[in-house]
PDB file of the backbone (N, CA, C, O) and the ligand in Angstrom, with CONECT records:
HET     ZN  A 101       1
ATOM      1  N   MET A   1       0.854  -1.206   0.087  1.00  0.00           N
ATOM      2  CA  MET A   1       0.030   0.039   0.043  1.00  0.00           C
ATOM      3  C   MET A   1       0.847   1.312  -0.102  1.00  0.00           C
ATOM      4  O   MET A   1       1.697   1.535   0.761  1.00  0.00           O
ATOM      5  N   LYS A   2       0.693   2.108  -1.029  1.00  0.00           N
ATOM      6  CA  LYS A   2       1.339   3.383  -1.085  1.00  0.00           C
ATOM      7  C   LYS A   2       0.912   4.299  -0.155  1.00  0.00           C
ATOM      8  O   LYS A   2      -0.305   4.378   0.013  1.00  0.00           O
ATOM      9  N   GLN A   3       1.692   5.064   0.535  1.00  0.00           N
ATOM     10  CA  GLN A   3       1.302   6.051   1.463  1.00  0.00           C
ATOM     11  C   GLN A   3       1.362   7.526   1.051  1.00  0.00           C
ATOM     12  O   GLN A   3       1.040   8.479   1.761  1.00  0.00           O
ATOM     13  N   GLU A   4       1.833   7.568  -0.230  1.00  0.00           N
ATOM     14  CA  GLU A   4       2.376   8.911  -0.754  1.00  0.00           C
ATOM     15  C   GLU A   4       1.162   9.993  -0.724  1.00  0.00           C
ATOM     16  O   GLU A   4       1.423  11.191  -0.832  1.00  0.00           O
ATOM     17  N   ASN A   5      -0.021   9.584  -0.590  1.00  0.00           N
ATOM     18  CA  ASN A   5      -1.115  10.512  -0.726  1.00  0.00           C
ATOM     19  C   ASN A   5      -1.295  11.189   0.481  1.00  0.00           C
ATOM     20  O   ASN A   5      -1.935  12.240   0.489  1.00  0.00           O
ATOM     21  N   ILE A   6      -0.786  10.700   1.557  1.00  0.00           N
ATOM     22  CA  ILE A   6      -0.944  11.274   2.790  1.00  0.00           C
ATOM     23  C   ILE A   6       0.224  11.798   3.400  1.00  0.00           C
ATOM     24  O   ILE A   6       1.106  11.009   3.737  1.00  0.00           O
ATOM     25  N   ARG A   7       0.359  13.027   3.591  1.00  0.00           N
ATOM     26  CA  ARG A   7       1.451  13.724   4.263  1.00  0.00           C
ATOM     27  C   ARG A   7       1.128  13.854   5.778  1.00  0.00           C
ATOM     28  O   ARG A   7      -0.020  14.048   6.178  1.00  0.00           O
ATOM     29  N   PRO A   8       2.177  13.739   6.578  1.00  0.00           N
ATOM     30  CA  PRO A   8       2.026  13.815   8.071  1.00  0.00           C
ATOM     31  C   PRO A   8       1.150  15.043   8.349  1.00  0.00           C
ATOM     32  O   PRO A   8       0.348  14.990   9.282  1.00  0.00           O
ATOM     33  N   GLY A   9       1.260  16.178   7.570  1.00  0.00           N
ATOM     34  CA  GLY A   9       0.522  17.334   7.965  1.00  0.00           C
ATOM     35  C   GLY A   9      -1.003  17.250   7.758  1.00  0.00           C
ATOM     36  O   GLY A   9      -1.824  17.900   8.405  1.00  0.00           O
ATOM     37  N   ASP A  10      -1.257  16.440   6.856  1.00  0.00           N
ATOM     38  CA  ASP A  10      -2.657  16.034   6.480  1.00  0.00           C
ATOM     39  C   ASP A  10      -3.477  15.456   7.597  1.00  0.00           C
ATOM     40  O   ASP A  10      -4.682  15.681   7.716  1.00  0.00           O
ATOM     41  N   LEU A  11      -2.785  14.710   8.403  1.00  0.00           N
ATOM     42  CA  LEU A  11      -3.641  13.804   9.449  1.00  0.00           C
ATOM     43  C   LEU A  11      -3.591  14.888  10.700  1.00  0.00           C
ATOM     44  O   LEU A  11      -4.237  14.550  11.692  1.00  0.00           O
ATOM     45  N   ALA A  12      -2.996  15.965  10.752  1.00  0.00           N
ATOM     46  CA  ALA A  12      -3.100  16.991  11.652  1.00  0.00           C
ATOM     47  C   ALA A  12      -4.408  17.713  11.771  1.00  0.00           C
ATOM     48  O   ALA A  12      -4.855  18.264  12.776  1.00  0.00           O
ATOM     49  N   TRP A  13      -4.995  17.613  10.480  1.00  0.00           N
ATOM     50  CA  TRP A  13      -6.350  18.394  10.129  1.00  0.00           C
ATOM     51  C   TRP A  13      -7.388  17.809  11.045  1.00  0.00           C
ATOM     52  O   TRP A  13      -7.298  16.642  11.428  1.00  0.00           O
ATOM     53  N   LYS A  14      -8.423  18.646  11.419  1.00  0.00           N
ATOM     54  CA  LYS A  14      -9.590  18.152  12.018  1.00  0.00           C
ATOM     55  C   LYS A  14     -10.874  18.414  11.150  1.00  0.00           C
ATOM     56  O   LYS A  14     -10.966  19.361  10.369  1.00  0.00           O
ATOM     57  N   CYS A  15     -11.800  17.532  11.354  1.00  0.00           N
ATOM     58  CA  CYS A  15     -13.018  17.907  10.608  1.00  0.00           C
ATOM     59  C   CYS A  15     -13.624  19.039  11.144  1.00  0.00           C
ATOM     60  O   CYS A  15     -13.687  19.200  12.363  1.00  0.00           O
ATOM     61  N   CYS A  16     -14.171  20.007  10.175  1.00  0.00           N
ATOM     62  CA  CYS A  16     -14.785  21.195  10.690  1.00  0.00           C
ATOM     63  C   CYS A  16     -16.046  20.920  11.307  1.00  0.00           C
ATOM     64  O   CYS A  16     -16.457  21.663  12.199  1.00  0.00           O
ATOM     65  N   LYS A  17     -16.779  19.809  10.874  1.00  0.00           N
ATOM     66  CA  LYS A  17     -18.009  19.572  11.611  1.00  0.00           C
ATOM     67  C   LYS A  17     -17.883  18.959  12.844  1.00  0.00           C
ATOM     68  O   LYS A  17     -18.490  19.425  13.809  1.00  0.00           O
ATOM     69  N   CYS A  18     -17.072  17.825  12.967  1.00  0.00           N
ATOM     70  CA  CYS A  18     -16.989  16.819  14.029  1.00  0.00           C
ATOM     71  C   CYS A  18     -16.052  17.426  15.059  1.00  0.00           C
ATOM     72  O   CYS A  18     -16.367  17.444  16.249  1.00  0.00           O
ATOM     73  N   GLY A  19     -14.963  17.896  14.638  1.00  0.00           N
ATOM     74  CA  GLY A  19     -13.815  18.190  15.437  1.00  0.00           C
ATOM     75  C   GLY A  19     -13.055  17.020  15.596  1.00  0.00           C
ATOM     76  O   GLY A  19     -12.221  17.009  16.502  1.00  0.00           O
ATOM     77  N   LEU A  20     -13.207  15.940  14.810  1.00  0.00           N
ATOM     78  CA  LEU A  20     -12.370  14.706  14.936  1.00  0.00           C
ATOM     79  C   LEU A  20     -11.100  14.712  14.235  1.00  0.00           C
ATOM     80  O   LEU A  20     -11.080  15.324  13.167  1.00  0.00           O
ATOM     81  N   LYS A  21     -10.049  14.154  14.628  1.00  0.00           N
ATOM     82  CA  LYS A  21      -8.816  14.056  13.751  1.00  0.00           C
ATOM     83  C   LYS A  21      -9.107  13.069  12.649  1.00  0.00           C
ATOM     84  O   LYS A  21      -9.723  12.013  12.794  1.00  0.00           O
ATOM     85  N   LEU A  22      -8.571  13.558  11.481  1.00  0.00           N
ATOM     86  CA  LEU A  22      -8.695  12.742  10.221  1.00  0.00           C
ATOM     87  C   LEU A  22      -7.812  11.363  10.537  1.00  0.00           C
ATOM     88  O   LEU A  22      -6.890  11.295  11.350  1.00  0.00           O
ATOM     89  N   GLU A  23      -8.265  10.390   9.783  1.00  0.00           N
ATOM     90  CA  GLU A  23      -7.586   9.058   9.816  1.00  0.00           C
ATOM     91  C   GLU A  23      -7.416   8.628   8.429  1.00  0.00           C
ATOM     92  O   GLU A  23      -8.266   8.846   7.565  1.00  0.00           O
ATOM     93  N   PRO A  24      -6.288   8.001   8.216  1.00  0.00           N
ATOM     94  CA  PRO A  24      -6.175   7.469   6.667  1.00  0.00           C
ATOM     95  C   PRO A  24      -7.269   6.483   6.487  1.00  0.00           C
ATOM     96  O   PRO A  24      -7.563   5.684   7.376  1.00  0.00           O
ATOM     97  N   ALA A  25      -7.904   6.537   5.279  1.00  0.00           N
ATOM     98  CA  ALA A  25      -8.842   5.483   4.857  1.00  0.00           C
ATOM     99  C   ALA A  25      -8.855   5.347   3.255  1.00  0.00           C
ATOM    100  O   ALA A  25      -8.616   6.307   2.521  1.00  0.00           O
ATOM    101  N   LEU A  26      -9.124   4.204   2.841  1.00  0.00           N
ATOM    102  CA  LEU A  26      -9.160   3.872   1.519  1.00  0.00           C
ATOM    103  C   LEU A  26     -10.456   4.452   0.968  1.00  0.00           C
ATOM    104  O   LEU A  26     -11.526   4.076   1.445  1.00  0.00           O
ATOM    105  N   VAL A  27     -10.414   5.314   0.025  1.00  0.00           N
ATOM    106  CA  VAL A  27     -11.489   5.936  -0.637  1.00  0.00           C
ATOM    107  C   VAL A  27     -11.530   5.756  -1.989  1.00  0.00           C
ATOM    108  O   VAL A  27     -10.474   5.768  -2.621  1.00  0.00           O
ATOM    109  N   THR A  28     -12.786   5.557  -2.644  1.00  0.00           N
ATOM    110  CA  THR A  28     -12.958   5.352  -3.964  1.00  0.00           C
ATOM    111  C   THR A  28     -13.342   6.621  -4.614  1.00  0.00           C
ATOM    112  O   THR A  28     -14.292   7.260  -4.160  1.00  0.00           O
ATOM    113  N   VAL A  29     -12.665   7.046  -5.663  1.00  0.00           N
ATOM    114  CA  VAL A  29     -12.831   8.235  -6.311  1.00  0.00           C
ATOM    115  C   VAL A  29     -13.139   8.129  -7.789  1.00  0.00           C
ATOM    116  O   VAL A  29     -12.491   7.329  -8.463  1.00  0.00           O
ATOM    117  N   GLU A  30     -14.082   8.879  -8.346  1.00  0.00           N
ATOM    118  CA  GLU A  30     -14.362   8.655  -9.753  1.00  0.00           C
ATOM    119  C   GLU A  30     -13.882   9.835 -10.528  1.00  0.00           C
ATOM    120  O   GLU A  30     -14.171  10.990 -10.215  1.00  0.00           O
ATOM    121  N   TYR A  31     -13.118   9.500 -11.576  1.00  0.00           N
ATOM    122  CA  TYR A  31     -12.608  10.640 -12.316  1.00  0.00           C
ATOM    123  C   TYR A  31     -12.731  10.235 -13.805  1.00  0.00           C
ATOM    124  O   TYR A  31     -12.390   9.097 -14.125  1.00  0.00           O
ATOM    125  N   LEU A  32     -13.154  11.018 -14.644  1.00  0.00           N
ATOM    126  CA  LEU A  32     -13.230  10.571 -16.172  1.00  0.00           C
ATOM    127  C   LEU A  32     -13.923   9.365 -16.329  1.00  0.00           C
ATOM    128  O   LEU A  32     -13.645   8.661 -17.300  1.00  0.00           O
ATOM    129  N   GLY A  33     -14.938   8.950 -15.383  1.00  0.00           N
ATOM    130  CA  GLY A  33     -15.578   7.639 -15.588  1.00  0.00           C
ATOM    131  C   GLY A  33     -14.834   6.488 -15.151  1.00  0.00           C
ATOM    132  O   GLY A  33     -15.268   5.353 -15.347  1.00  0.00           O
ATOM    133  N   ASN A  34     -13.800   6.697 -14.601  1.00  0.00           N
ATOM    134  CA  ASN A  34     -12.860   5.648 -14.089  1.00  0.00           C
ATOM    135  C   ASN A  34     -12.771   5.832 -12.603  1.00  0.00           C
ATOM    136  O   ASN A  34     -12.520   6.945 -12.141  1.00  0.00           O
ATOM    137  N   GLU A  35     -12.994   4.629 -11.721  1.00  0.00           N
ATOM    138  CA  GLU A  35     -12.782   4.625 -10.355  1.00  0.00           C
ATOM    139  C   GLU A  35     -11.425   4.307 -10.049  1.00  0.00           C
ATOM    140  O   GLU A  35     -10.766   3.533 -10.743  1.00  0.00           O
ATOM    141  N   PHE A  36     -10.967   4.908  -8.981  1.00  0.00           N
ATOM    142  CA  PHE A  36      -9.654   4.433  -8.546  1.00  0.00           C
ATOM    143  C   PHE A  36      -9.720   4.677  -6.978  1.00  0.00           C
ATOM    144  O   PHE A  36     -10.406   5.544  -6.437  1.00  0.00           O
ATOM    145  N   THR A  37      -8.904   3.781  -6.353  1.00  0.00           N
ATOM    146  CA  THR A  37      -8.873   3.950  -4.897  1.00  0.00           C
ATOM    147  C   THR A  37      -7.476   4.524  -4.463  1.00  0.00           C
ATOM    148  O   THR A  37      -6.382   4.165  -4.898  1.00  0.00           O
ATOM    149  N   ALA A  38      -7.715   5.426  -3.578  1.00  0.00           N
ATOM    150  CA  ALA A  38      -6.588   6.171  -2.987  1.00  0.00           C
ATOM    151  C   ALA A  38      -6.826   6.095  -1.456  1.00  0.00           C
ATOM    152  O   ALA A  38      -7.924   5.897  -0.937  1.00  0.00           O
ATOM    153  N   GLU A  39      -5.684   6.273  -0.819  1.00  0.00           N
ATOM    154  CA  GLU A  39      -5.663   6.364   0.592  1.00  0.00           C
ATOM    155  C   GLU A  39      -5.613   7.705   0.950  1.00  0.00           C
ATOM    156  O   GLU A  39      -4.627   8.380   0.652  1.00  0.00           O
ATOM    157  N   LEU A  40      -6.611   8.201   1.590  1.00  0.00           N
ATOM    158  CA  LEU A  40      -6.792   9.657   1.783  1.00  0.00           C
ATOM    159  C   LEU A  40      -7.105  10.049   3.336  1.00  0.00           C
ATOM    160  O   LEU A  40      -7.464   9.125   4.067  1.00  0.00           O
ATOM    161  N   PRO A  41      -7.007  11.188   3.814  1.00  0.00           N
ATOM    162  CA  PRO A  41      -7.292  11.460   5.122  1.00  0.00           C
ATOM    163  C   PRO A  41      -8.807  11.649   5.313  1.00  0.00           C
ATOM    164  O   PRO A  41      -9.355  12.542   4.666  1.00  0.00           O
ATOM    165  N   ARG A  42      -9.589  10.815   6.219  1.00  0.00           N
ATOM    166  CA  ARG A  42     -10.904  11.015   6.086  1.00  0.00           C
ATOM    167  C   ARG A  42     -11.510  11.117   7.657  1.00  0.00           C
ATOM    168  O   ARG A  42     -10.950  10.593   8.619  1.00  0.00           O
ATOM    169  N   CYS A  43     -12.494  11.726   7.716  1.00  0.00           N
ATOM    170  CA  CYS A  43     -13.065  12.078   9.195  1.00  0.00           C
ATOM    171  C   CYS A  43     -13.805  10.739   9.605  1.00  0.00           C
ATOM    172  O   CYS A  43     -14.727  10.308   8.913  1.00  0.00           O
ATOM    173  N   PRO A  44     -13.374  10.098  10.746  1.00  0.00           N
ATOM    174  CA  PRO A  44     -14.010   8.829  11.240  1.00  0.00           C
ATOM    175  C   PRO A  44     -15.412   9.121  11.596  1.00  0.00           C
ATOM    176  O   PRO A  44     -16.194   8.171  11.576  1.00  0.00           O
ATOM    177  N   GLY A  45     -15.869  10.352  11.934  1.00  0.00           N
ATOM    178  CA  GLY A  45     -17.262  10.566  12.181  1.00  0.00           C
ATOM    179  C   GLY A  45     -18.289  10.768  11.128  1.00  0.00           C
ATOM    180  O   GLY A  45     -19.300  10.066  11.113  1.00  0.00           O
ATOM    181  N   CYS A  46     -18.048  11.802  10.145  1.00  0.00           N
ATOM    182  CA  CYS A  46     -19.002  11.957   9.173  1.00  0.00           C
ATOM    183  C   CYS A  46     -18.523  11.220   7.771  1.00  0.00           C
ATOM    184  O   CYS A  46     -19.339  10.909   6.904  1.00  0.00           O
ATOM    185  N   GLY A  47     -17.349  11.021   7.673  1.00  0.00           N
ATOM    186  CA  GLY A  47     -16.908  10.249   6.503  1.00  0.00           C
ATOM    187  C   GLY A  47     -16.363  11.227   5.562  1.00  0.00           C
ATOM    188  O   GLY A  47     -16.072  10.768   4.458  1.00  0.00           O
ATOM    189  N   GLN A  48     -16.126  12.692   5.791  1.00  0.00           N
ATOM    190  CA  GLN A  48     -15.797  13.612   4.957  1.00  0.00           C
ATOM    191  C   GLN A  48     -14.179  13.438   4.600  1.00  0.00           C
ATOM    192  O   GLN A  48     -13.277  13.352   5.433  1.00  0.00           O
ATOM    193  N   VAL A  49     -14.060  13.412   3.349  1.00  0.00           N
ATOM    194  CA  VAL A  49     -12.539  13.105   2.944  1.00  0.00           C
ATOM    195  C   VAL A  49     -11.952  14.553   2.636  1.00  0.00           C
ATOM    196  O   VAL A  49     -12.586  15.465   2.107  1.00  0.00           O
ATOM    197  N   MET A  50     -10.700  14.597   3.037  1.00  0.00           N
ATOM    198  CA  MET A  50      -9.936  15.694   2.751  1.00  0.00           C
ATOM    199  C   MET A  50      -9.114  15.533   1.667  1.00  0.00           C
ATOM    200  O   MET A  50      -8.155  14.791   1.880  1.00  0.00           O
ATOM    201  N   ILE A  51      -9.202  16.025   0.522  1.00  0.00           N
ATOM    202  CA  ILE A  51      -8.394  15.910  -0.512  1.00  0.00           C
ATOM    203  C   ILE A  51      -7.706  17.224  -0.913  1.00  0.00           C
ATOM    204  O   ILE A  51      -8.402  18.168  -1.286  1.00  0.00           O
ATOM    205  N   SER A  52      -6.383  17.323  -0.854  1.00  0.00           N
ATOM    206  CA  SER A  52      -5.729  18.507  -1.238  1.00  0.00           C
ATOM    207  C   SER A  52      -5.597  18.621  -2.734  1.00  0.00           C
ATOM    208  O   SER A  52      -5.477  17.636  -3.464  1.00  0.00           O
ATOM    209  N   GLU A  53      -5.628  19.986  -3.198  1.00  0.00           N
ATOM    210  CA  GLU A  53      -5.543  20.169  -4.567  1.00  0.00           C
ATOM    211  C   GLU A  53      -4.399  19.448  -5.231  1.00  0.00           C
ATOM    212  O   GLU A  53      -4.427  18.907  -6.336  1.00  0.00           O
ATOM    213  N   GLU A  54      -3.354  19.524  -4.364  1.00  0.00           N
ATOM    214  CA  GLU A  54      -1.988  18.801  -4.846  1.00  0.00           C
ATOM    215  C   GLU A  54      -2.125  17.310  -5.187  1.00  0.00           C
ATOM    216  O   GLU A  54      -1.692  16.792  -6.217  1.00  0.00           O
ATOM    217  N   VAL A  55      -2.768  16.694  -4.215  1.00  0.00           N
ATOM    218  CA  VAL A  55      -2.959  15.340  -4.246  1.00  0.00           C
ATOM    219  C   VAL A  55      -3.955  14.901  -5.306  1.00  0.00           C
ATOM    220  O   VAL A  55      -3.738  13.861  -5.928  1.00  0.00           O
ATOM    221  N   ALA A  56      -5.069  15.658  -5.554  1.00  0.00           N
ATOM    222  CA  ALA A  56      -6.006  15.705  -6.521  1.00  0.00           C
ATOM    223  C   ALA A  56      -5.466  15.795  -8.040  1.00  0.00           C
ATOM    224  O   ALA A  56      -5.804  15.014  -8.930  1.00  0.00           O
ATOM    225  N   LEU A  57      -4.725  16.692  -8.166  1.00  0.00           N
ATOM    226  CA  LEU A  57      -4.038  16.865  -9.447  1.00  0.00           C
ATOM    227  C   LEU A  57      -3.091  15.762  -9.613  1.00  0.00           C
ATOM    228  O   LEU A  57      -3.147  15.163 -10.688  1.00  0.00           O
ATOM    229  N   GLY A  58      -2.281  15.406  -8.795  1.00  0.00           N
ATOM    230  CA  GLY A  58      -1.400  14.275  -8.902  1.00  0.00           C
ATOM    231  C   GLY A  58      -2.113  13.057  -9.332  1.00  0.00           C
ATOM    232  O   GLY A  58      -1.737  12.431 -10.323  1.00  0.00           O
ATOM    233  N   LYS A  59      -3.167  12.686  -8.596  1.00  0.00           N
ATOM    234  CA  LYS A  59      -3.884  11.521  -8.873  1.00  0.00           C
ATOM    235  C   LYS A  59      -4.436  11.477 -10.256  1.00  0.00           C
ATOM    236  O   LYS A  59      -4.269  10.497 -10.983  1.00  0.00           O
ATOM    237  N   MET A  60      -5.218  12.742 -10.689  1.00  0.00           N
ATOM    238  CA  MET A  60      -5.653  12.733 -11.916  1.00  0.00           C
ATOM    239  C   MET A  60      -4.582  12.644 -12.943  1.00  0.00           C
ATOM    240  O   MET A  60      -4.885  12.049 -13.977  1.00  0.00           O
ATOM    241  N   ALA A  61      -3.520  13.075 -12.850  1.00  0.00           N
ATOM    242  CA  ALA A  61      -2.484  13.014 -13.840  1.00  0.00           C
ATOM    243  C   ALA A  61      -2.083  11.469 -13.931  1.00  0.00           C
ATOM    244  O   ALA A  61      -1.886  10.962 -15.036  1.00  0.00           O
ATOM    245  N   GLU A  62      -1.984  10.847 -12.939  1.00  0.00           N
ATOM    246  CA  GLU A  62      -1.874   9.552 -12.775  1.00  0.00           C
ATOM    247  C   GLU A  62      -2.779   8.550 -13.613  1.00  0.00           C
ATOM    248  O   GLU A  62      -2.370   7.613 -14.298  1.00  0.00           O
ATOM    249  N   VAL A  63      -4.036   8.927 -13.423  1.00  0.00           N
ATOM    250  CA  VAL A  63      -5.118   8.241 -14.024  1.00  0.00           C
ATOM    251  C   VAL A  63      -5.052   8.604 -15.542  1.00  0.00           C
ATOM    252  O   VAL A  63      -5.220   7.681 -16.339  1.00  0.00           O
ATOM    253  N   GLU A  64      -4.845   9.746 -15.969  1.00  0.00           N
ATOM    254  CA  GLU A  64      -4.602  10.204 -17.327  1.00  0.00           C
ATOM    255  C   GLU A  64      -3.636   9.485 -17.883  1.00  0.00           C
ATOM    256  O   GLU A  64      -3.761   9.258 -19.086  1.00  0.00           O
ATOM    257  N   GLN A  65      -2.579   9.009 -17.258  1.00  0.00           N
ATOM    258  CA  GLN A  65      -1.348   8.301 -17.733  1.00  0.00           C
ATOM    259  C   GLN A  65      -1.892   6.808 -17.940  1.00  0.00           C
ATOM    260  O   GLN A  65      -1.721   6.277 -19.038  1.00  0.00           O
ATOM    261  N   ILE A  66      -2.509   6.155 -16.966  1.00  0.00           N
ATOM    262  CA  ILE A  66      -3.216   4.962 -17.103  1.00  0.00           C
ATOM    263  C   ILE A  66      -4.035   4.745 -18.387  1.00  0.00           C
ATOM    264  O   ILE A  66      -4.005   3.731 -19.085  1.00  0.00           O
ATOM    265  N   LEU A  67      -4.787   5.876 -18.598  1.00  0.00           N
ATOM    266  CA  LEU A  67      -5.692   5.938 -19.707  1.00  0.00           C
ATOM    267  C   LEU A  67      -4.903   5.957 -20.977  1.00  0.00           C
ATOM    268  O   LEU A  67      -5.273   5.241 -21.907  1.00  0.00           O
ATOM    269  N   GLU A  68      -3.903   6.678 -21.088  1.00  0.00           N
ATOM    270  CA  GLU A  68      -3.112   6.790 -22.302  1.00  0.00           C
ATOM    271  C   GLU A  68      -2.279   5.592 -22.684  1.00  0.00           C
ATOM    272  O   GLU A  68      -1.860   5.344 -23.815  1.00  0.00           O
ATOM    273  N   ASP A  69      -2.093   4.867 -21.563  1.00  0.00           N
ATOM    274  CA  ASP A  69      -1.325   3.541 -21.785  1.00  0.00           C
ATOM    275  C   ASP A  69      -2.168   2.523 -22.283  1.00  0.00           C
ATOM    276  O   ASP A  69      -1.634   1.530 -22.777  1.00  0.00           O
ATOM    277  N   LYS A  70      -3.413   2.609 -22.231  1.00  0.00           N
ATOM    278  CA  LYS A  70      -4.423   1.535 -22.781  1.00  0.00           C
ATOM    279  C   LYS A  70      -4.282   1.268 -24.315  1.00  0.00           C
ATOM    280  O   LYS A  70      -5.015   0.448 -24.868  1.00  0.00           O
TER     281      LYS A  70
HETATM  282 ZN    ZN A 101     -16.656  14.779  10.269  1.00  0.00          ZN2+
END
């Protein structure tokens, strides 16, 4: 399991609704009709996923690369 999507700073965040600390969780994200699973910081209370723009862009670039390779 790759951990590169989560930086230590991400897990220092708290959910703005619950005030709970975020925990790493496997989250399925859909992009361009393709689903991929990424480990992202998630609130254990309400399930809110924190995805930074940096991670989102990196992940989408990765997916586009996969699509191009087909
Ligand atoms: Zn929450």
